[in-house]
Phi, psi and omega in degrees: 000124181269127177249152174305159175310142175063016180257128180239145173272127179238097181061254178248024178223182184228151184220135174273118188229079185282163173300150186304330182297323184285331177292311184298323179286349185076018183289307178219174176228164173288134182204158174281138180256356179092182187267337181281126187290318177306312184294315180303314179305312185301312180295320183296314179300321176301309181299315183293332176289321178298319174300312183297320182293320178295317183296321178299312178297324178295319184286328171298311183286337180274002178299125179274129179239178179293336187265003188289145177272167174301319177299324182287325174285331172300314186292315185296321184288319179290345173257005185277169176290318180304319175289325177299335187278344178292150175296160185300322180292320179292324174300312179303318177298314183299319177303320180298310185287329179289333177291326177294318184292322179295320177302329184267311184225026189304327181267006173281145170293129192298333183286340181274354182280122181262170174301319180297320175300315185294317179299319183291326178288320177301315184297324178295322176297327180297346176290343182255011177111149182290318175301311180301316182293328178291317178295318182292326180290319180295318177293321179295322178295316181293327177297311178298322176298320174303317185291310191293342179288350181255005184225182179259027179244094182285000188275123176245105189290330182285343177290343184250012175280131181276122182264150175280147182268126181296145178290122181290124175290129180235019180285133175233156181269153171273165176297327180293321175301315181296317177301317179299311179305309184294316179302320180291316185297319189283345182280344181242134177297327182298331184247003185298322180285331174295321176300318180291325174302314181290323181290323176292316179298319182294304186296325185258359182050059176240168178286141179302320182303322179287325180287327179291338182262000187296137183248164180294331180293346180283348183256122180208126175058045179057033170226152177241133181251115186245126170257105188292141186282332185283309183247003184059022180283147180251134179231143177241116192238148174281154176253126186286160186303314184294317179289329174295320174296324178296320183287325180292316174296327180290319176304323180292327183266331185227018182283358187278347183227175196282327188273141181291319185225068176291175167300142181302316184261133177293158174242111184055046177077007181239131172275121188243154183288164175293143168283162177299322177291320178298317176301312180299319181295312178295320182293328181290322175299315179297318182300319183294313187294328180280355179074026178278162188290142175295344182290335183282151175229154178295332181289349175283354176304308183300320175300319186291314178299320179292322178298320181295322178293323176294320177298330183278355177086015177292136184297152181303317180300321178288321176304315182294329178286343176266317186279337182090359175295143179254348183234126181301337180289335178292334183270347185301322178300337179273350187275111179250147174275088183251157179301315183301315180299310180302315178300316179299318186293312184291321176296314176300318181297316178299319179296323179294315182299312185296324180290333176287308182290331178274345184289000000 
């Protein structure tokens, strides 16, 4: 049975369930269509016509002209096919940074924005941090690149802004730090799942964000399959005996729902993953109880694991098979000049030289 767009059958009735963006815009709302199929189809078709009319008006109003303002190109871009192809998280990030741009120059005609303007805006963004300013500048450049392809103005002022390089954080945890954290986290039921998230991130050298979203379907035959959220890289990693035992116990307690390490308490009857903020807040509480240095951050766990592999003399290719990096230059920030690494290198060199001369 073919139903109109956004129409769902619910037991013996029908419901109109359009995407959230149409609801947020106030175009249509979600509603019950009744039990009669013919009536439901007629109501749904009328609602879909309203959506189609709005879409057509948007396409007409979103045409980029030489007189378009920055706000107008923001609206055009967010309704474009290019924007629709981005991942949900990327779309959310782009919307956030485009709002920052709109607050600064939203009512300016986009063709009137000069390189000087772009530099001044970037300098203001620097007050909120180098990383913030660079992200905002990148998104603004992407927006202007989209705009100029529809007009005779090839100039993109944000593409020529010289961006500052953020200071690379190099703090790493010691094995003792990790042990103290895990021992403290596992002593309380309220923080046990935070402990397991950190343990998985440390042993598998993965991002905490991916660990908090990890589902039971990712584990099979003592292997974990992780599709990383940042670059969509896929890695297949072994599960140690100790961690496997922990996961088996976790399955007994939380295997009835999809996430391996959800929040301990359900929200409206549903077990949800930790937010990054919530995870950081819980983690900081555990770190204080464990007596760890305030200099440490949970985000340092991945760097710690990667540095340990470097110290152990693991080849770059093998490190990349664990971290999911596809470009060796991406691993360079993790490469530290440590005594252990240097000692391994020189010991290996000396052993090779001796074998050659004694051979």
